[in-house]
C-alpha positions, 0 to 999 in steps of 0.5 A: 066836943064830940062824944067818943064812940065805944067800938063794940065790934073791935072789942068783940074781935079782941075777945074772940082772938083771946078766946081762940088762944085759950082754946088752942092751949086747952086743945094742947092738953087734949081738952076741946071746949064744946057747945050744944045749941038747941033750936026748937022749931023754925023761928027765923030770928032764932035760926040766924042767931044760932047759925052765927053762934055755931059759925063763931064756934067753928072759927075759934076752934070750939066744938059745936053741935046744933040740935033741932027738935021739931016744934011739936016737942013737949016739955018732957022731951026737952027735959030728957034732951037737957039731961042727956046733954048734962051727962055728956063730958064733951059738952061744956055749954048748953044753950037753949035758944029762946023763945021756945014753942008755947007748949014747952015750959021754958022756965022748967027747961032752963032750970034743968040745965046743969049750972056748970054748963049754963053758958047763958048765966040764967040759972038761979044758982049762977044768979045767986053766985053773981049776987054774992060775988062767987065764981060763976058764969055771967049772962053774956050781954051784961058781961059784954057791957062791962068789957066795953067799959073796962077795955075803953078805960072808963072808970067804974069804981065810985061812979054813979050808975043808972040802969034803965030796965030790970029784966032778968037777962040784962037789967038786973045782972048788969046792975049787980056787975056794976055794984060788984065793981064798986059803982053806986047803982040805981035801977029804974023801970016803968014805975020810976018817978021823974025818970029823966031826973034820975038818969041825969045823975048817972056817970054811967047810964045803961039803957035796956028797956026795948023802946026805940029812942026813949032815952033822949038828951034830957035824960043824960048828964053832959059827959056821961058814958051811955051804954045802949043795949037796945036793938029796935028795927024801924020800918016806918018813915015817920019814925025814921025821920024822928031819929035820923032826919038829915043822916045821908048814910042812914037815909041810903040804907033805909031806902035800900033795905026798908028798915034800919036799927035804932037803940033805946037811946035817941041818936041826938044823945051823942051831942051830950054824952062823953062816950056812947055805944052805937047801934049797930056795932056797940053792945050787940057784937059782945053777946056772942063773944062773951058766949064763946068766952063763957064756953071756954070758962065753963070747960076750964071750971068743970075740970078745976083749971080755974076758980072763975070769977064774978067780975 
């Protein structure tokens, strides 16, 4: 029996529709949520990300401001900018696009963002709120993983979950969210002994390691739900054959573009899993959708309109 594809693009569209309605309701009481996106320098990938975020804000009715300091800026200049944005009442969310130029202390800059405006959910205060199940802004990609599970009707409570990867951005927060939802959670990493054996225990397996196709069928319990957070660009023909030999659609795309995307999960896992998120079209679209949701949530929480919740 074929695995169920968990359609992140559709789920993201549903969330954006809900966010647009929430924005309309806030505008009706003279509140327009606002997001400031700070992009330092000219990193091409970062420019695309920020452009997409600003465009989505416009579509949903959220006020957005793109701020582009030169890449020669210092840590002190960035801290001054963040302080100014913290003080502005029309800005509910502050997004500092990473990576920052080498001379800027990124940790110091992120720590300076007002936790109430930290729509990325990276501030230690929001991490602490999440870990103690208090109202908080939750990191976007982990929150998106949880929305995929919930909106696809996949049971979490009482299930065994394994998270491969322990980054502060995805691995640790998604493990906390799963724990808060009453899953029994194991976090794995490069030092884990018998990684395939540990992963095979999982009813829900989350791959967030940044290594193309590392999670092969031997890592997956038959019928498990597999959430693939990885996005890896393949340009090598040998590697392409390793993952997509015989896939005519991918072959045509690879021939045209000279590259294709693969997650941290090997495509053959589809033959074992009960449900899985594809790459592209799985977790990726949820990240911007949850950023928009967080911006509206921040606008409401800052004005005492909702307590928020760390789900």
